[in-house]
Residue, then its C-alpha position, 0 to 999 in steps of 0.5 A: a556153718y552146719t550143713t546137712p550131708h546131702e546139701s552138696k547134691v542140691s540142684f536148682a530147677p530152672t524157672l518154668k515159663k508158660e511156653a513149657g506147657l505147649l503140647k507137641f503131639s506130633e513130636r512126643t509119646t503118649t507117656q511124655i504128654l501125660n507126664l508133662i500134663r501132671a508135672l505142669d499142673p497147676w502152673p504153668g499148665t499145658y495147652c495146645f490150640l483148637n481151631g486157633k483158640r488156646l485150649k488148656v489140657l487139664k486131664a488126658e488118658k490113653y485111648h484105644a483108637g488109632i490116629s496119626p500124630g498131631k491130628a485130632k478128631n471127635d470119636m463118638g464124643s471123645l476129643i482124641v489126638g494122635c501122638t508118636d506112639g498112640t492116641l490120647r483122649l483130652s478128657e478135661i479141657q478149658l477153651e480160652g474164655k470158658k469154664p473147664c469142661s469135659d471133652r464131650e461138653l466142648l464137642n457138643g458146641i463145635k460144628t466144624d472140623i477139629i484142628i489141633s495145632e501148636k500155634 
């Protein structure tokens, strides 16, 4: 059989499971999180939990404010989360059962404290 010169270097990627998209802000750097969001778009996608509900993270960007790893807050209409080496703004998100929206739109509807978690 004819083989291409590089066929011996082929490797197979493992099947992606939905759990691979769980964002662990308290254990990863901003770059690791941003790369994961890009790598797992559109499937299986990345997520965390906001006040106990699954929150899909569609887009994020580095942010200037400081916040401790794994913590989240509303910073003047921006949903920000601390990572091990800095802060990310979750700019485009989707709460379970809702349409995708900006962080500002989501935060307008939340009157309680914001708790981001991995469960």
